[in-house]
C-alpha positions in Angstrom: 69.2 88.8 133.5 66.9 86.4 131.7 67.2 85.8 128.0 64.9 84.1 125.6 66.6 81.5 123.4 64.7 79.6 120.7 66.2 76.4 119.6 65.3 73.8 116.9 66.9 70.5 117.8 66.7 67.0 116.5 66.0 63.9 118.6 69.7 63.2 118.4 70.5 66.6 119.8 68.1 66.1 122.7 69.7 62.7 123.5 73.1 64.5 123.6 71.7 67.3 125.8 70.4 64.6 128.2 73.9 63.4 128.8 75.5 66.8 128.8 73.2 68.9 131.0 73.6 67.0 134.3 77.4 67.6 134.1 76.7 71.4 134.1 75.1 71.1 137.5 72.7 74.0 136.7 69.6 73.2 138.6 67.6 75.9 136.7 68.7 74.6 133.3 68.0 71.0 134.2 64.6 71.7 135.6 63.7 73.7 132.5 64.9 70.9 130.3 62.8 68.4 132.2 59.8 70.6 132.0 60.0 71.4 128.3 61.5 68.2 126.8 60.4 65.5 129.2 57.1 67.2 130.1 57.4 65.8 133.6 54.7 68.1 135.0 51.9 68.7 132.6 50.3 71.4 134.6 53.6 73.4 134.8 54.3 72.7 131.1 50.9 74.3 130.3 51.4 77.2 132.6 54.9 77.8 131.3 53.8 78.0 127.6 50.6 79.9 128.4 52.5 82.6 130.3 55.1 82.8 127.4 52.3 83.2 124.9 50.7 85.9 126.9 54.0 87.6 127.4 54.7 87.6 123.7 51.2 89.0 122.9 51.2 91.6 125.7 54.8 92.7 126.0 54.6 92.0 129.8 57.1 89.7 131.4 55.6 86.4 132.7 56.4 87.5 136.3 54.4 90.7 135.8 51.0 88.9 135.8 49.2 86.1 137.7 46.4 83.6 137.0 43.7 86.1 138.0 45.0 88.8 135.7 42.5 90.2 133.2 43.6 89.7 129.6 42.0 93.0 128.5 42.5 95.3 131.4 45.7 94.0 133.0 47.5 92.7 129.9 45.9 95.0 127.3 45.1 92.3 124.9 42.7 93.2 122.0 40.2 90.9 120.5 42.6 90.4 117.6 45.4 89.4 120.0 43.1 86.9 121.8 42.3 85.3 118.5 46.0 84.9 117.8 46.4 82.9 121.0 44.7 80.0 119.2 48.0 79.0 117.4 50.0 79.2 120.6 47.5 77.1 122.6 47.0 74.6 119.8 50.7 73.9 119.7 50.7 73.2 123.5 47.8 70.7 123.1 49.5 69.1 120.1 52.8 68.8 122.0 50.9 67.0 124.7 49.4 64.5 122.3 45.9 65.8 122.0 44.0 65.7 118.7 41.3 68.2 119.9 41.2 71.6 118.3 41.1 75.0 120.0 38.8 77.4 118.2 39.2 81.1 117.6 35.8 81.6 119.2 37.0 79.9 122.4 40.0 82.3 122.5 37.8 85.3 121.9 35.8 84.4 125.0 38.8 84.2 127.3 38.7 86.8 130.1 41.5 85.9 132.5 44.8 84.1 132.5 43.2 81.2 134.4 40.7 80.8 131.6 43.5 80.2 129.2 44.9 77.5 131.4 41.5 75.9 131.7 40.9 76.0 128.0 44.1 74.1 127.2 43.5 71.6 129.9 40.0 71.0 128.6 41.5 69.8 125.3 43.7 67.1 126.7 
């Protein structure tokens, strides 16, 4: 069973986690830490957060859809929900050091999951 855990940690907490996690020998936990904190693979980082955002908005699990899934017909997102993606996607670009803004109009025009990934990458 997978569980969602939201944490707010300080830089000091992250430094402690860096020393503590390898001792657990949990490959899944270590790879997730490296993806989310170290941002070792930017494409996977974007994909991870995009899928989480779409999961939150649609109610579907990230494994239930693919890059070619239609936001309206496969995930059931309304125009209002697509507008709300702006905040999710802006956080991802900001976390990756971009100063470019994602607009509500750009989110309204999204059709498929792959379009979401392309939008975020275009702002880096």
